[in-house]
N, C-alpha and C positions, 0 to 999 in steps of 0.2 A: 602156888606157883612162885618160885623165886623171881626177884625182879631187880633190875638195875635202877629202878625209879626211886632215887634218893638224892636229896640236895647235896651239892658239892661246895656250897658256900662261895659263890662266885664273887661276892662283893657288890654285885648290882642288885636291882630290885624293881618293884613296880613303877617307880618314878624315874628310873633311868631312861635316857633317850638313846636313839640310834647313834647320835654323835658321841654320847658318853661311852658306849661300849666299843666304839671304833677309835677312841683316843689312843694314839701311839701306834696304830696299825696302818701299815703302808700297803695299799692294794695296787700299786703301780704295776702295770703289765698283766693284771688279772682281768678276766672277762666273766661277767655275770649275765645270766638271763633271768629277768624278773617278770613273770606274767602279771598283767594288770598293773604294771609299774608306772602308771600315769594317774592314778586316782587313789585317794585315801591312804591306807598304809603303804601301798605299793609305791606311790609317789614319794613319800618320805623315805622309803627304803632306797629308791633310785637315787635321790638327792644325797643321802648319806654315803652310799657306796661310791658315787662319782667324786664326792669331796675327798674321800680317802684314796682316790687315784684309779679306781676301777673303770673299765669300759663296760657299759650296761646296754644290753639289747633288750628292748621292751616289745614283746609281742602283744598286739592290741586288736581287739575286735573292732575298734573304731580308730583307725590309724590317724585320721585327720585330727580328731579330738585329742589323741595322745600327743601328737606333735605340738598342738597348741598348749597343752598343759605343761609340756616339758621345754617350752621355749625358754632359752636362757640357761638351761642346764647343760653344761659341757660334758662331752664324753658319752653321749647317748645316741642310739639309733633305734628307730621304730620300724617294725614290720607287721604285716597283717597276720592275725591268727584268731580263729573262732574255736574255742575249746569244745564247743558243742557240735562241731563238724569235723569228723575224722579226716576228710579229704583236705580241709584247711590245715589241720595239724601236720599231715604228711607233706603238704606243699611247703609250709614254713620250715619244717625240719630239713627237707631236701635243699631249700635255698641256703640254709645255714651251713649244712654239710658241704655244699659246693664252695663255700668260702674258705674251706680248709683251715679254719680256726679251731682252737681247742677251748673248752669251757671249764672254768674253775669253780663256778657257783651256779646252781640253779635254785631259784626260789619260786615255788609253785604258790603264788600269792592270790591270783585271780579267783573269784568265786561269786556265787549267788546264794541268797539266803531267803528261806521262807516264802518262795514265790508261789503263785497259784499253780495248780497242777498243769504242767507243761510237758510236751513230748518233743524230743529232738532225735535226729538221726533215724534209726529204725524203730522208733517208738519208745526210746528210753526215757525214763524220768529225768527231768532236766537237771536237778541238783546233783544226783549221783553221776550223771553223764558229764556235766561241766566241771564240777569240783573234783571228781575222782578220775573217771575214765579218760577225759581229755588230757589231764596231766599224766596219767599212766602212759598213754600212747606217746605223748610228747617226750617224756624222759627216755622211754625205750627207743624211740626213733633217733634221739640225739645221742644215744649211748656211745657210738663210735667216736664222738668228739669230746666226751667227758673225760677230763684229764685224770689219768691214774696217778696214785701216789699223793693225794691231797685234795681232790675235788670234794665238794659237799653238795648234797641235794636236800633242800629244806621244804617240807610240806606244811603249809599253813593250815592247821586244823582250827579247833575252837573248843571251848568248854561246852559248846553245844553237843559234842559227842556223847555227853551224858544222857541226851534225850533218847538215843536208840543205838543198839548194836546193829549188825548187818542182818537184814531180814532175808535169810537165805532162801526162804520159800517164795519170796515176792520182792526182789530187789528193785523192781521198776514200778512198784506200787500200782499194780493192776486193780487192786481192791483196797478200799478204805483209805484213800490218800489223806495224810495229815502233814501239813507243810512243815511243822516244826520237827516231827519225827523223821521226815524225809531229809531235812537238813542235818539232823543228828546222825542218821545213817551215813550221809556223805562225809561228815566230819570224822566219824569213826573210820571210814575207808581211808581218809587222808593219813591217819595215824598208822593203820595197818600197812599201808603202802610203804611208809618209811621203815617200819619194822622189817618187812621182807626184803626191800631193796638193800638195806644195810646188811642183812644176812648174805645176800647174793653177791654184793659188791665189795664187802670189806677186805677180801683177800687181794683186791686190786688197789686197795688204799683209798677207795671212795666210800664216804660215810654219809648216812642219811639221818635226818632228824625231823620230828613233827613238833608242833607247838600250838599253844593258845596265846594269841597276842594280847588279850585283855579286852575289856569292854570299851569300845570306842564308837562314837557316832560318826559314821562315814557313809558314802553312797551305797554301802552294802545293805543299808536299811531301805533301799528305794522301793522294794515290793511291799513294805508294810504300810497299811492304812494309817493316816494321821491319828485316827481315834485309838488305834492299838498302841501307838507310841506314847500318846497322852496317858492312856491307862497304865502303861508300864512306868510312867513317871520320867520318861526320857526327854520329852519336850512339853512346852506349855501349849495352851490353846492357840497361840499365835505362831506356833512352829519353832520357837526358840529353844535351844538346848537348855536343860535344867542341870546345873552343876550338882554332882552327887558323888559320894564316896565310892571308890572302886572304878570310876570311869577314868580313862586315860586320854591324853592328847594324842593326835596321830604320831607325833614324834616319839612319844613313849610307847605307843602301840607297835611301832616298827622296830623297837629295840630288840625284842627277843628273836625275831627272825634274822636280824643282822648279826646278833651275837651267835646264833646257831651257825650262820654261814661263815663266820670269820674267827671266832674266839680260839686262841691257843689253849684255853682252859678245857676245851672239848677234844683235844688231840687224843687219839686212841679210843675214843668213845663213839657210840652211834646206836641207832635203833631205839632211841628213847624220846619221850615226850617232855617238852619244856614249857615253863610258864614263868613270867616275871624274871627273865634272864637267869634262870637256873633250871636244873632238872627237877621235874615235878615229883611229888610224893604220890603213892597210890591213893585213890579216892577213899575217903573215910567211909566206914560202914554205916554211919548214921544218915547217909543220903545227901549230905551237904555237897553242893556242886563245886568241888575243888579237886585238884589233882587229876589223875588219869584212871579211868575205869579199866578193870581187868580185860573186858572184851576188846578194848582198843589196842592192847599190847600183847595179846595172846598169839604166840608164834604159829600155832596150828591154824587159827583163823586167818592170820596174815598170809600163810602159804595158800590156803584155800581161796582167798580173795584174789591173790595174784593169778592163780590158775583160771579163775572165772574171768578176770579182767582181760587176760591174754586171749581167751576164747572169744570174748565179745568184741575186742578191738582188732584181733588178728595180728597183734604185735607182741613179741617177746624177745628181748635182746639176749635173754639167758636160756633160750631153748636149747636142749641138748642136741 
């Protein structure tokens, strides 16, 4: 399979911060939607975008917590949204569309990781439903407001997509639940979503990207037992983070999604997976967890997932 997955030499890297990649970029008059933009990488993303002049709407499952976290950050508004509840997604989108504003950037940042087996909505597995289906429904419902001729949709995936492709025979894990493989499937879905959205939207000038932000200790780890994080060497017995090679600060972790959303270096591109503020290479054959797996950028699987997601959510902005 031929691929566009090759580095372009952006000049940025793993240690670049969100402010670094926005240096010299003026986002005045632009509007961004950042799901989960009040915690971890999302908070740093919101701060960086607003400092560059953007107005940021932060949909939040916990609006009061979001407002508290964003206190003092100018140019932000918070609204209620639970990605695991399609009615909540519909309500948020309708409220936004009623405002008659247009959207320049969507960053699908919110997510859950390695949670105990949990069912949401009509019995869907929570990681697939929250990380993928909720964002799928959100972007499709917001589509009438997404600005043609330059808007970008950024899907925050993870190197965790290496854990699993799409389990087409059992996407909701009715049998043999494994929290890390379920996370991997959801993160693969995030990449495939960007691949297909870019194919469908590029002729309107809307481009989509997916990315691995890097390894960062954030509230995303809230479902992991302390013993597991100690065993991974992420924290000590007292719960303090252990500095280690390869881990990023939240400011560095937010950089790739901000670069994806704003960089002129990506003009005319789309449908690719990024890491360390550059386009990622294909995953090496030796099994090292780097780059992007073929199953995550396969156009046939991307189209198949889009069809399945539209059937499950009842939403498809591109239906014939």
